[in-house]
C-alpha positions as CSV (number, residue, x, y, z in Angstrom):
1,M,-55.5,41.2,24.0
2,Q,-52.5,39.2,25.0
3,L,-51.1,36.4,22.7
4,K,-48.3,34.1,23.6
5,T,-45.7,32.6,21.5
6,V,-44.0,29.2,22.1
7,L,-40.3,29.2,21.0
8,F,-39.1,25.6,20.4
9,D,-35.4,25.0,21.0
10,K,-35.0,22.9,17.7
11,S,-36.8,23.0,14.5
12,G,-38.4,20.1,12.7
13,E,-40.9,17.2,13.2
14,L,-40.1,16.6,17.0
15,N,-42.5,19.8,17.4
16,T,-45.6,18.5,15.3
17,D,-47.5,17.3,18.1
18,D,-47.1,20.6,20.2
19,T,-47.6,22.8,17.0
20,L,-50.9,20.8,16.2
21,N,-52.2,21.3,19.7
22,I,-51.4,25.0,19.7
23,A,-53.2,25.4,16.3
24,F,-56.3,23.7,17.4
25,E,-56.4,25.4,20.6
26,Y,-56.3,28.9,19.0
27,A,-58.5,27.9,15.9
28,M,-61.3,27.2,18.5
29,K,-61.3,30.9,19.4
30,L,-61.5,32.2,15.8
31,K,-64.6,33.1,14.1
32,S,-63.3,30.8,11.0
33,K,-62.2,28.0,13.1
34,T,-59.9,26.8,10.2
35,V,-56.5,25.3,10.3
36,L,-54.2,25.2,7.2
37,V,-51.8,22.1,7.4
38,P,-49.0,21.3,5.1
39,S,-48.2,17.5,4.5
40,S,-46.0,16.2,1.8
41,R,-46.2,12.5,2.6
42,G,-49.5,12.4,4.7
43,V,-47.8,11.8,8.1
44,V,-48.9,15.2,9.5
45,A,-52.2,15.1,7.6
46,K,-53.2,12.0,9.4
47,R,-52.2,13.1,12.9
48,A,-54.0,16.3,12.4
49,A,-57.2,14.6,11.2
50,E,-57.0,12.2,14.2
51,W,-56.5,15.1,16.6
52,K,-58.8,17.6,15.0
53,P,-61.3,19.0,17.5
54,D,-65.1,18.8,16.7
55,G,-66.2,22.2,15.0
56,V,-62.5,22.9,13.4
57,R,-62.2,23.0,9.7
58,L,-59.1,21.3,8.6
59,I,-57.6,21.8,5.2
60,I,-54.4,19.8,4.1
61,F,-52.1,21.0,1.4
62,T,-50.0,18.3,-0.2
63,H,-46.9,18.8,-2.5
64,H,-48.2,18.9,-6.1
65,V,-47.9,15.8,-8.3
66,G,-44.2,15.9,-9.9
67,Y,-42.7,18.0,-7.0
68,Y,-39.5,16.0,-7.3
69,H,-40.1,13.5,-10.2
70,D,-42.5,13.7,-13.2
71,D,-45.9,12.1,-12.4
72,E,-44.8,11.1,-8.9
73,D,-47.4,11.6,-5.9
74,E,-45.5,11.4,-2.6
75,F,-48.8,11.6,-0.6
76,E,-49.8,8.0,0.9
77,P,-52.0,6.2,-1.5
78,G,-55.6,6.0,-0.3
79,L,-55.0,8.7,2.5
80,R,-56.8,11.4,0.4
81,Q,-59.9,9.5,0.4
82,W,-59.6,8.6,4.2
83,L,-59.1,12.2,5.0
84,R,-62.2,13.3,3.0
85,D,-64.1,10.5,4.8
86,Q,-63.2,12.4,7.9
87,G,-64.5,15.7,6.7
88,V,-61.1,17.0,6.0
89,E,-60.4,19.0,2.6
90,V,-57.2,18.1,0.8
91,V,-55.7,20.4,-1.8
92,T,-53.0,19.3,-4.3
93,M,-51.9,22.2,-6.5
94,T,-48.9,24.1,-7.8
95,H,-47.1,25.9,-4.8
96,A,-47.8,29.5,-4.9
97,F,-44.2,30.5,-4.4
98,A,-42.5,28.0,-6.9
99,G,-44.0,26.7,-10.0
100,I,-43.0,28.3,-13.2
101,D,-40.3,30.5,-11.4
102,R,-38.6,27.5,-10.0
103,G,-38.7,25.8,-13.6
104,M,-37.0,29.0,-15.0
105,R,-34.3,29.1,-12.4
106,K,-33.4,25.4,-13.1
107,I,-33.0,26.2,-16.9
108,F,-31.5,29.7,-16.9
109,K,-30.2,30.0,-13.4
110,G,-30.6,33.3,-11.4
111,I,-33.5,34.0,-9.1
112,Y,-37.0,35.3,-9.9
113,P,-39.3,37.7,-7.9
114,T,-41.6,35.0,-6.3
115,E,-38.5,33.2,-5.0
116,I,-37.2,36.5,-3.6
117,F,-40.4,37.0,-1.8
118,A,-40.1,33.5,-0.5
119,L,-36.4,34.0,0.7
120,A,-37.4,37.2,2.5
121,L,-40.1,35.0,4.5
122,R,-37.5,32.5,5.3
123,T,-35.5,35.1,7.3
124,M,-38.2,34.5,10.0
125,G,-38.1,30.7,9.4
126,E,-38.8,28.0,6.8
127,G,-42.3,27.5,8.5
128,L,-43.5,31.0,8.2
129,K,-42.6,30.8,4.2
130,V,-44.9,27.7,4.1
131,A,-47.7,29.1,6.3
132,V,-47.9,32.3,4.2
133,E,-47.9,30.3,1.0
134,I,-50.6,27.8,1.7
135,A,-52.8,30.7,3.2
136,A,-52.5,32.2,-0.2
137,M,-53.0,29.0,-2.0
138,A,-56.2,28.5,0.2
139,A,-57.4,32.1,-0.8
140,D,-56.8,31.4,-4.5
141,A,-58.6,28.0,-4.4
142,G,-61.7,29.9,-2.8
143,L,-61.4,27.9,0.5
144,V,-60.9,30.6,2.8
145,S,-61.8,34.4,2.5
146,T,-59.4,37.2,2.6
147,K,-61.6,38.7,5.1
148,D,-61.0,36.1,7.8
149,V,-58.2,35.3,10.1
150,V,-57.2,31.5,10.0
151,V,-54.5,29.3,11.8
152,S,-51.8,28.5,9.1
153,L,-49.0,26.0,9.7
154,G,-45.5,25.4,8.2
155,G,-42.4,23.3,9.0
156,T,-38.8,22.8,8.6
157,A,-38.0,19.8,6.5
158,R,-40.3,17.2,8.1
159,G,-43.3,17.9,10.3
160,V,-44.6,21.1,11.4
161,D,-43.0,23.5,13.9
162,T,-44.7,26.8,13.0
163,A,-48.2,28.1,13.5
164,I,-49.3,31.8,12.8
165,L,-52.5,33.5,12.8
166,I,-52.9,35.1,9.4
167,K,-55.2,37.0,7.2
168,P,-54.8,35.6,3.8
169,A,-54.4,37.3,0.6
170,H,-54.6,36.0,-3.0
171,T,-51.4,35.7,-4.7
172,R,-52.2,38.5,-7.1
173,N,-52.3,40.9,-4.0
174,I,-49.7,38.9,-1.9
175,W,-48.3,42.2,-0.4
176,T,-51.7,42.6,1.4
177,T,-51.4,39.3,3.4
178,R,-51.0,39.8,7.0
179,P,-49.3,37.5,9.2
180,I,-50.6,38.5,12.6
181,H,-48.8,36.5,15.4
182,F,-46.6,33.6,15.8
183,L,-48.3,31.3,18.0
184,C,-45.2,28.9,17.9
185,R,-42.0,28.6,15.8
186,P,-38.5,27.3,16.4
187,K,-35.8,29.6,17.6
188,L,-33.5,30.6,14.8
189,V,-30.6,31.2,16.8
190,D,-29.4,29.7,20.3
191,F,-30.0,32.3,23.2
192,R,-31.2,32.4,26.8
193,L,-32.6,35.2,28.8
194,E,-30.9,36.2,32.0
195,E,-33.2,35.4,35.0
């Protein structure tokens, strides 16, 4: 089997459309036909729902309420219901690689094990960290099986720019998660191959 990886010259939301297209293309070839997509405000969620091919299962992961400010929900009002009406699942829960550890860091300083794991993933790009994180959250929520392979997306700041094939793991077994292949991602350093 040969799989290709698309390397984007720059990171960020300018790659959202291409990332969604690549994700849906590969999802159609998987038994699970599942795509996991992060969306903090709802912009990516809406685009993904509008472009989703028939037969693909789309699950959107939002920031949890209070991510930046107590009781504040960044997600566009009314969009959750619109997405559900389109057959899209929407998950709002504490981020697997943040939560209590992030709260402890803000008070006591230092760095905690979950954040070390997240930082290690970030060496391959912010999008990889997000894609692995929402795959674990999907498994913990019972939305995907740890026996399946799914397409999981992540991004750098806004939009999505990374898509991976992944066999998810529950957070209690996070070391058994298996990122299988980058379908697309931004280049982390500028380079050119000689012809």
